[in-house]
C-alpha positions as CSV (number, residue, x, y, z in Angstrom):
1,M,30.5,21.9,-88.4
2,A,28.0,24.6,-87.6
3,W,25.3,26.0,-90.0
4,A,23.1,29.1,-89.9
5,V,19.6,30.0,-90.9
6,C,18.1,33.5,-91.2
7,D,14.5,34.7,-91.2
8,A,14.5,38.3,-92.6
9,G,11.1,40.0,-92.5
10,G,9.9,43.5,-92.9
11,S,10.6,44.6,-89.3
12,A,13.5,42.5,-88.1
13,T,16.1,39.9,-89.2
14,K,16.4,36.9,-87.0
15,W,19.3,34.5,-87.1
16,A,20.2,31.1,-85.6
17,V,23.5,29.3,-85.6
18,V,23.1,25.6,-85.0
19,H,26.1,23.7,-83.6
20,E,26.2,21.8,-80.4
21,T,23.7,24.4,-79.1
22,I,21.6,27.0,-80.9
23,H,22.8,30.6,-80.8
24,S,20.0,33.1,-81.8
25,F,20.3,36.8,-82.4
26,Q,18.4,39.6,-84.1
27,N,19.2,42.6,-86.3
28,I,17.6,45.3,-88.3
29,P,15.7,44.4,-91.5
30,L,17.7,43.4,-94.6
31,H,15.0,44.2,-97.2
32,P,15.8,45.4,-100.7
33,A,12.6,47.5,-100.8
34,I,13.8,49.3,-97.7
35,A,17.6,49.6,-98.3
36,S,19.9,49.5,-101.3
37,M,21.9,46.3,-101.9
38,E,25.0,48.5,-101.1
39,T,23.5,49.4,-97.7
40,I,22.5,45.7,-97.1
41,A,26.1,44.7,-97.8
42,Q,27.4,47.3,-95.3
43,Q,24.9,46.2,-92.6
44,F,25.7,42.5,-93.2
45,Q,29.5,43.1,-92.9
46,K,29.2,45.4,-89.9
47,N,26.6,43.6,-87.8
48,I,26.4,40.0,-88.9
49,V,29.8,38.9,-90.1
50,P,31.5,39.5,-86.8
51,I,29.1,37.1,-85.1
52,L,29.1,34.4,-87.8
53,K,32.9,34.5,-88.1
54,N,33.0,32.8,-84.7
55,Y,31.8,29.6,-86.4
56,S,33.0,27.4,-89.2
57,L,29.8,27.4,-91.2
58,S,29.1,24.6,-93.7
59,H,25.7,26.0,-94.8
60,L,23.9,29.3,-94.6
61,F,20.1,29.3,-95.4
62,F,18.7,32.8,-95.9
63,Y,15.0,33.4,-96.2
64,G,14.1,37.0,-96.8
65,A,11.2,39.3,-97.8
66,G,11.9,41.0,-101.2
67,F,14.3,38.3,-102.4
68,E,11.9,36.4,-104.7
69,K,13.5,38.2,-107.6
70,K,16.4,36.3,-109.0
71,Q,18.6,39.4,-109.5
72,K,18.3,40.4,-105.9
73,A,18.9,36.9,-104.6
74,Q,22.0,36.6,-106.7
75,Q,23.3,39.9,-105.5
76,L,22.8,38.9,-101.9
77,Q,24.4,35.5,-102.5
78,T,27.5,37.3,-103.8
79,I,27.6,39.6,-100.7
80,I,27.4,36.6,-98.4
81,Q,29.7,34.3,-100.4
82,D,32.4,37.0,-100.5
83,C,32.4,36.9,-96.7
84,F,32.1,33.2,-96.3
85,P,33.8,31.6,-99.5
86,K,33.8,28.1,-98.1
87,T,30.1,28.1,-97.0
88,K,27.3,26.7,-99.1
89,I,24.8,29.6,-99.4
90,E,21.1,29.3,-100.3
91,I,18.9,32.4,-100.7
92,H,15.1,32.0,-100.7
93,H,12.1,34.3,-100.3
94,D,10.3,34.6,-97.0
95,L,7.1,32.9,-98.1
96,L,9.0,29.7,-98.8
97,G,10.5,30.0,-95.4
98,A,7.1,30.4,-93.8
99,A,5.8,27.3,-95.7
100,R,8.8,25.2,-94.6
101,A,8.5,26.4,-91.0
102,C,4.8,25.5,-90.8
103,L,4.4,22.6,-93.2
104,Q,7.8,21.1,-93.4
105,N,7.4,18.8,-96.4
106,Q,3.5,18.7,-96.5
107,K,1.4,20.5,-99.1
108,G,-0.8,23.4,-98.1
109,I,-1.9,27.0,-98.2
110,I,0.5,29.4,-96.4
111,A,0.2,33.1,-95.6
112,I,2.4,35.8,-94.0
113,L,0.6,38.5,-92.0
114,G,3.2,40.8,-90.5
115,T,4.3,44.2,-91.5
116,G,3.3,43.2,-95.0
117,S,1.2,40.3,-96.3
118,I,1.4,37.5,-98.9
119,A,-0.2,34.1,-99.5
120,G,0.7,31.1,-101.7
121,F,0.4,27.4,-102.4
122,Y,3.3,25.1,-101.2
123,N,3.7,21.7,-102.9
124,G,5.9,20.3,-100.1
125,N,9.0,21.6,-101.7
126,Q,8.5,25.0,-103.4
127,I,5.9,27.8,-103.7
128,I,3.9,27.1,-106.8
129,E,1.7,30.2,-106.8
130,R,1.7,33.4,-104.8
131,L,-0.8,36.1,-104.4
132,G,-0.4,39.6,-102.9
133,G,2.9,40.9,-101.5
134,W,3.2,44.0,-103.6
135,G,3.7,46.4,-100.7
136,Y,1.6,48.7,-98.6
137,L,1.0,51.2,-101.4
138,I,-0.7,48.7,-103.6
139,N,-2.3,46.0,-101.4
140,D,-0.9,44.2,-98.3
141,E,-4.5,43.6,-97.0
142,G,-4.4,42.0,-93.5
143,S,-0.9,43.4,-92.7
144,G,0.1,45.6,-89.9
145,A,0.7,48.4,-92.4
146,D,-2.8,48.0,-93.9
147,I,-4.4,47.8,-90.5
148,G,-2.6,51.0,-89.4
149,K,-3.6,52.9,-92.5
150,R,-7.2,51.9,-92.1
151,T,-7.1,53.0,-88.5
152,L,-5.8,56.4,-89.4
153,Q,-8.5,56.7,-92.1
154,Y,-11.2,55.9,-89.6
155,L,-9.9,58.4,-87.1
156,C,-9.9,61.1,-89.8
157,R,-13.4,60.3,-91.0
158,T,-15.1,59.6,-87.7
159,P,-13.8,62.1,-85.1
160,N,-14.1,60.8,-81.6
161,P,-12.4,62.8,-78.8
162,K,-12.2,59.9,-76.4
163,I,-10.5,57.6,-79.0
164,M,-8.2,60.4,-80.2
165,N,-7.1,61.1,-76.7
166,A,-6.3,57.4,-76.1
167,F,-4.3,57.4,-79.4
168,E,-2.3,60.5,-78.4
169,R,-1.6,59.1,-74.9
170,Y,-0.4,55.8,-76.3
171,F,2.0,57.3,-78.9
172,Q,2.9,60.2,-76.6
173,C,2.5,62.9,-79.2
174,P,-0.3,65.0,-80.7
175,W,-2.2,63.6,-83.7
176,H,-0.6,66.1,-86.2
177,T,2.9,65.2,-85.0
178,F,2.2,61.5,-85.5
179,I,1.0,62.3,-89.1
180,E,4.0,64.5,-89.8
181,N,6.3,61.7,-88.5
182,L,4.6,59.2,-90.8
183,Y,5.2,61.3,-93.9
184,Q,8.8,61.9,-92.9
185,S,9.5,58.3,-92.0
186,K,12.0,56.4,-94.2
187,Q,10.0,53.2,-93.5
188,P,6.3,54.3,-93.4
189,N,5.1,50.7,-93.6
190,R,6.7,49.9,-90.3
191,Y,5.5,53.2,-88.9
192,L,1.9,52.3,-89.8
193,A,2.3,48.8,-88.4
194,Q,3.0,50.1,-84.9
195,I,-0.6,51.1,-84.7
196,A,-1.8,47.5,-84.6
197,P,-0.7,46.8,-80.9
198,W,-2.7,49.9,-79.9
199,L,-5.8,48.4,-81.4
200,Q,-5.5,45.5,-79.0
201,Q,-6.5,48.0,-76.3
202,Q,-9.4,49.4,-78.3
203,P,-12.1,46.6,-78.5
204,Q,-14.6,49.1,-80.1
205,L,-12.2,49.2,-83.1
206,T,-11.9,45.5,-83.7
207,F,-14.0,45.8,-86.8
208,I,-11.0,47.5,-88.5
209,I,-8.9,44.4,-88.0
210,E,-11.8,42.2,-89.2
211,E,-12.3,44.2,-92.4
212,S,-8.6,44.1,-93.3
213,L,-8.4,40.4,-92.6
214,S,-11.6,39.8,-94.5
215,D,-10.2,41.5,-97.6
216,F,-7.1,39.3,-97.4
217,C,-9.2,36.2,-97.2
218,R,-11.5,37.3,-100.0
219,Y,-8.8,38.3,-102.5
220,Y,-6.1,35.8,-101.8
221,L,-7.0,32.9,-99.6
222,V,-10.3,32.0,-101.1
223,P,-9.0,31.8,-104.7
224,L,-6.0,29.7,-103.5
225,C,-8.1,27.4,-101.4
226,N,-10.6,26.9,-104.2
227,R,-7.9,26.3,-106.8
228,Y,-6.0,23.7,-104.8
229,A,-8.9,22.2,-102.8
230,F,-7.7,23.1,-99.3
231,T,-9.7,24.6,-96.5
232,S,-7.0,25.0,-93.8
233,V,-4.6,27.9,-94.0
234,H,-1.3,28.2,-92.1
235,F,0.1,31.5,-91.0
236,V,3.4,33.2,-90.0
237,G,3.7,36.8,-88.6
238,G,3.0,39.0,-85.7
239,I,-0.5,40.1,-87.0
240,A,-1.6,36.5,-87.4
241,Y,-0.1,35.5,-84.1
242,H,-1.5,38.3,-81.9
243,F,-4.9,38.5,-83.6
244,R,-5.4,34.8,-84.1
245,A,-8.8,34.7,-82.4
246,I,-10.1,37.4,-84.8
247,L,-8.4,35.6,-87.7
248,K,-10.1,32.3,-86.8
249,K,-13.5,34.1,-86.8
250,V,-12.8,35.7,-90.1
251,L,-11.7,32.5,-91.7
252,Q,-14.9,30.8,-90.6
253,K,-16.9,33.4,-92.4
254,F,-15.2,32.2,-95.6
255,H,-15.6,28.5,-94.6
256,L,-11.9,28.2,-94.0
257,T,-10.1,26.8,-90.9
258,L,-7.0,28.1,-89.0
259,G,-4.0,25.8,-89.2
260,A,-0.6,26.4,-87.6
261,V,0.1,30.0,-86.5
262,L,3.8,31.0,-85.8
263,R,5.0,34.4,-84.7
264,D,8.1,33.9,-87.0
265,S,9.6,31.2,-89.1
266,L,13.0,30.7,-87.3
267,Q,12.3,27.8,-85.1
268,G,10.3,26.0,-87.7
269,L,13.2,26.5,-90.2
270,I,15.7,25.1,-87.7
271,R,13.5,21.9,-87.5
272,Y,13.2,21.8,-91.3
273,H,16.9,22.0,-92.0
274,Q,17.8,19.6,-89.1
275,W,15.5,17.1,-90.8
276,T,16.4,17.7,-94.5
277,N,20.0,18.7,-94.1
278,P,21.7,17.0,-91.2
279,V,24.8,19.1,-91.7
280,S,26.0,19.7,-88.1
């Protein structure tokens, strides 16, 4: 029989169905902070069910941002179970998915740096402690949303016609239009996060990335590493992946080392469940 695994982050939801081969596909975010559970149910039934119905699924492992709360996880389990009554469903939060993808069954410090950010200690089976992850309005240091917000603040406080022109050319709109679109956006965290790739073309603004990552290390990684006696940190997410050279430099400043860095958790989760649950 086939089985499926899902890595649902703040910007995209990635799926893999494992049978004789691996069929991977991607869809819009299924995040309870972005959409209501009713909307998530509609999106799941419209976009995911028609694909998964092609397989006889024994297991479905779902790892998603925003599903660390038991109530939300139970609601999602009901939504999926109603569509696949004979399939064994497991709902987990995305930090556990990142830990299993990077560390498999080994202990360690794990962090996600993507649209949002979070860190925690993994005991080889479950997340024992987590820090951060309360969203871009409260923290999310080191995330794409935080880096984007810091960039806009810098551009407001330090007018530079050359940099501003580069910004407007990249986003193909005037500055005031970009800001208006941000405030009107239904997902401002994702809108802010799109600024991070532009920073890759602006080496004079690298300090913004360094400051954001430094705050993430200072407030979350250092306490975790001290508490559990680890110096190596493993990461999942686009920010960690694309800015890993800067991340390595920042970690060294705090006497920490860079462990595994994955762009997303999907392939690592496939390996994990092939090893722990030989269900196909």
